[in-house]
Structure formats: C-alpha cells, structure tokens
N, C-alpha and C positions, 0 to 999 in steps of 0.2 A: 504493500500500500504506500510505503514511503516513496518509491520510485514514481508511482502514479501521481502522488501528491505533488512531487517536485516538478513533474512535467506540466501538470495543470497550472501550477503557480507561475512557473517561469515563462509561460507563453506571453505574458504581458510585457516581458522585456523587449519584445520586438514590435508586435503590432496588436496588441490587445487593447487604452486610455487608462506613432512615431508617433497661392491661392491664386469729306469730299475735298480731296487734296490733289496736287500735281502727281503724275505717275512716278513710281520709284524708278531710279536709274537702273538700267540693266546690270550695271556693275554694282554688286552689293557684297560687302565683306565686313571685316572687323575693325577698320579704322587704322590700319598700318600705313596709310598713304603718307608720302613724304611731305613735310611742311618745312619750307626754307632749307631744303637739303637734308633734313633729319627725319628719321622715321618716328611716327607717333605711336608708341606701343602701349596699348591700354593696360591698366592694372585692375585686378578684380579681387573681390572677396568671395570665398566659398564657405558657407556655413550650413550646419544642420542641427536639428533638434529631434529627438525621439522620446516619446513619453508613453508610458503604459501603466495601467492600474487594473487590478482585479481583486475581487473578494467574494466570499461565499462559504458554503459548508461542504465538508466531506463526510459522507455517510450520515448526513443530517445532524452531526454532533460537533465535528471539529471545525472551528472557525479559522479561515486563513485570510490574510491581507497582504497584498504585495503592491508596491509602487516603484517605478523606475523612471528616471529622467537622465538624459545625457545630451551634451552639446559640445561642439568644437567649431572653430573658425580659423581659417588661414587666409593670408594675403598672397596673391599670385601675380607674377609678371608674365608677359606674353611675347611671342615672336612669331611672325608670319612665316610659314613654311612654303606655302604655295597659294594659289588663288582660292583654294577651298579648305585650307587647314591652318589652324592656329595652335601653336605649342604653348602649353601652360607650364610654368615652373614655380616651385615654392620660393617665397621671399621671406616670410615671417609668419608668426601666429598673429591673429588679430586681437585675441584676448585669451585669458586662461580658459582651458577646456576642463570640463568636470562632469562627473556623474554623481547622482544622489539617489538613494533608494533604501527600501526596507530590507532587512535580513531576518531570516527565520520564518517559521510557519505562520506565526501570529502577527508578524510585522512589528515587533516591539523594539527592534534594533535599527537605528538609522546609520547608514554608512555613506560617507562622502569622500570622494577622491578628486583632487584637482592638480593640474599640471601647467607649468609655465617655465620660461627661462628664468624668470625672477620669482624666487620662492615667496617673497613678500606678497606678490599678487595672487599666488596660489593660496596662501594662507588667508587672504582676505575672503576668498570664497568659503574656505573651511570655517572661518569664524562666524559666518552668517548662514551656515547650512540649514539650521532649523527654521530660520525665517523664510528662506527660499522654499523649503519643504512645506511649511505651513501655508504659504501662498498658493502652491501648486496642488497640494493635497490636504485641504483642511480637515476632511473627515478621517484621514489616516493619522494625522499628527497627534491627535489626542491619546493614542495608545502607546506612543514612543516612551520607552523607559531607559534606553541606553543609546549613546552616540559614539561612533568611531570615525576618526578622520585620517586620511592618508595623503600627505603632500608628496608630489612628484616634481622632479626637475627635468626639463627637456634638455637633452644633450646634443641632438643632431642640428646641424646648421648647413646652409648652402642650398643651391637650387635643385640638387638631386634628392633632397629629402622627399619631395613629391613632384610628380610630373604626369601630365596626360595631354592628349591631343583632342581638339574639338573640331569636328567637321562643320562646314558652313550650314548644314541642315540641323545642327544641334546634337549630333551623336558624339559621345565621349569614348575614346579608345586608347589603347596602349597606356593604361593607368598603372602607376607604381608609387610605392611609399616606403620610406625607411626612417621612421620617426622613433628614435631611441629615447626612452625615459628611464629615470632611476628613482626608486623609492628612497626617500630621505629618512623617514621615521622608523621604518622596519627593514632590517637587514635580511631577514628571512623572506622567503617567497610568500607574498600575500595570497590569501585563499579566496580571491574573487577575481573576475575578469576586469581589467582596466585597459581596454583596447579602443579608446575613443577615436584615436587617429586612424588605425586600420578600418574602423567603422566608417570614418569620414570618406575614405577611399571607396568603400562599397556604395556610399551614397552618390558619389560621382558616377559610378557605373550604372545607377538607375536611369541615367539619361541614355537609354539604349535604343531609342528609335528617333526617326526623323520627324520634325514637326511640320515639314513642308514636303509634299509628295512630288511636286513638279520640277521642271527644269528652271534653275535660278535665272536663266536668261529671259524668262517670261514673267519674272516677279513684278514687273511694271504693270501687269494686268490685274494684280491683286486689288480687290475693292472691298469696302465694308460689307459684311453680310455673306461673303463667300464662305463655303463650307467644304470640308473633306474629312477623310478618316485616316487614322494612323494604321500601320500594319497591325496584325494580331499580336497581342502582348501577353507574355507569361512571366510573372515575377517570382516563380518558384526558386530559381537559383539565387536571385538577389536576396530573398528572404532567408534562405538557408545560410548564406554567407554572413549576413548581418546577424542572424541568430547565433552562429558559432562564435562571433566576436563579442556578443553581449552577454552570453551565459554558457558556461560549460555544460549545464544541465540540458539546455536546448540542443547544444552540439551533440550530446550523447543520445538523447532520448526522443527528440522531435525532428520530424522531416516534413517540411512544408511542401504541399503539392497543390498547385492551383488546378482545380478540376477542369476548367475550360478557359481558353484564351478569350480576350475581349479587345475592343478597339476604343481609342479615344476619338470623340467627335470634335474636330477642330473647326474654328470659325474666326474670321477677322472681326473683332469687336469694335475696333476703332482705327481710323487712319487720318492723321492730320499732317500738315506740312512738316512737322518735326518728329512724329512718332508713329510707329505701327505696333498695334497690340494684337496678339494672337492667343486665343484661349482654347485649350483642349480639355474635355470633360468626359467622365464616364461614371455610371453608378451600377457596376456590374453585379453586385450581390452574389459573388462567386466564392464558393467554399475553398479554404486553403488548409485547414486542419481542425479536426474535432469540433465542428460547428462554427468555427470562426470564419468570417466572410470579409472579403474586400468590398466595402460599401461605397467608397468614393475615391476617385483619382482625378487630380487636376494638374495641368501644366500651363503656365502663363509665360509668354515670351514678349518682351518689349524691345523694340529695335529703333534706333535713332535714324531719322531720315535727313538727308538722302543717302548718307554713306553706309548705312546698314550695320553700324556698330551695335552689338548686343548690349542693351542696358541692363536687362534682368532676365533670368530664366529660372522660374520657381516651379518646384515639383512637390506635390502633396498626396499622401496616401492615408486613408483611414480604414481601420479594420474593427469589426465589432462581432461579439457573440450574443450578448444580451445586456440589459442594463447593469452597469457596474463592472463590465468586462469589455474594455475597449482600448484603443491605442491609435497613435498617429505618428507619422514620419513626415518631416518637411525639410527641404533643403533649397538653397538658392545660390545662384551665381550672379553677382551684382557688380557692375562697373563702378569703380571708385575714383578713377583718374584717367 
C-alpha cells in the first residue's frame, strides 16, 4: 500500500494544482539585421513555473496532503545561424531558482531549496519560504509542523551551461544543459530531487511543434481572424521526463501515456502596424494517467512588426482529476533587449 500511496501522492509534482494593418514583409526573422554595421542580437529570458497540489483519503481512513511548486529563470543571448534558425546560449540566471513543497504522507513537513550564484539571494528565498507557501497554498499551510531548508550555490558559468536552437516557426531543438550546483548546508546527499534546471530544459523542449503551418514567404497574407491547426500533439515523453526530474517516486512508479493525440487550434487574434499576436488553444480532456486529464493547453506568440522579432512565446498546460487534485505548467520566452 505504501508504494501505491507514494504514486498517488507524487502525481501532483508534475501536472496534478504546472496564457487592419500594412502587410508583413516577406522577410521575417528574429531581429539580427545589421544596424550601423553591427548586428543587433536580441536577448531573452526563459522562465517556468510548475505547481501541483492534491489531497484526499486512502482506504477512507488515511489523510494525505501534498503541495509542490518550482520555478527557475535564465537570461539568454542569441546568434543568427541562418535565415531560419537562431542559436540561444546561457548568459546568466535571472533570479534565484527554488522549489517549495510538503514532505511526508500528511504534508506536515515543509521543504524549501533555493539556488543562486550569490548565497545571500538564495537565503532570502529560504527565509520567507513559509510566507510564499502560505500565499500559494493557504489550506495546506495550517498543518505544517516542521520546516527544512536547503541552500545551493550555482557553480557553472559560461555560454555552454545551456544552449538550444529555435526555428523560425517556433520549434526548439538541439537542447542541452550542464548546470552544476552544490549543497552548502548538507555535505551528504540530500534525499529529495532538486533538479530545477534540468527541468527548465525539459520545459524548453515542450515547444515541439510549429505555430505556423505555411511557407514564411507568404506571411504577408496573414490577416486577423485567420485560423489553422497544429500537427497532432502527444506530450507523453515530455511529461515522463519532467516527472523523472521532479520526483524519484514518479520516475520509478509512474508512466504517463496520453491516450490520444490532439491539435491546437491557432488563430490570428490581432494585427497592428507594430505587433502580430497568434493564439493556439485546445481543451482536449484526454487521459494521461489514473484518471488525470489534460484539460487545457494554450500557446501565445507575439511578434514585432515589421521585422518579425519574437517578443513573447508563452506555453501553458493544465491537468486535473477532480476537485482538489490539479496542476499546471507554464513557461515563457520573452524578449528583454
């Protein structure tokens, strides 16, 4: 029964509770055009949040409560490879990354881990962990009896810490990460997963399909109200990789399998002389494991006109089983310079 209980509880760690103008130029890319003899290489932020919570009874007797939240954010430089591909490289972290969640069957222990190059910034998160937890999970906070904190120092530096390529149609590929961190407070191996940066890379990989199906040479024909569909999507592999990095229990005992693929319905929601906004939506209600369903998926892309620089590409997934058992994942690539 213990294994069954662990499986049921840990599901929340993943997806149980992670958004009439002149025609476009035919040349549309990321903004690396030369200005005064110098290339203008955009800089971006990539960030994600994953949150899950679940509670209930096992065998109508044993009460369980689990909450999990994790977030990380990095700054990225870019370089144009060709007319259809942009190379992203790590520059720095944007802020301390951290996870916070309950531990134990009844959820009475609160664990918080934070990482930064500057330990003082990591400690600032740890010092206010209960306030963060109370804001995000007020119903869970009242049962907390113990708190444990884990500060981590980030060791890795340089552009090869993280890298990926982005195609002009919004697909991320050739993704890699080598973010080394060190536990400062505990010399022994800590007995929980703290893989928020490998998880970040898996979030990058969720951008696995094109948001525009046609030839980019015809992009000038895009008009408000135009509609199309994505290819068929199956997030089984994404969920299993994220699950393995969020929880060793999920890695050992849970296999996500999306029962049927689905498509996002894309449409142009607005087009002005300065911006094009494309929205993809789906409400598939498709099962992935033990009654849990993907209930909502959205992708929102904002592009600057007329040069086609991507201003923002946001992705959101929500999964539910029943009231009190739900979760969401959201990530965003945002132009900052």
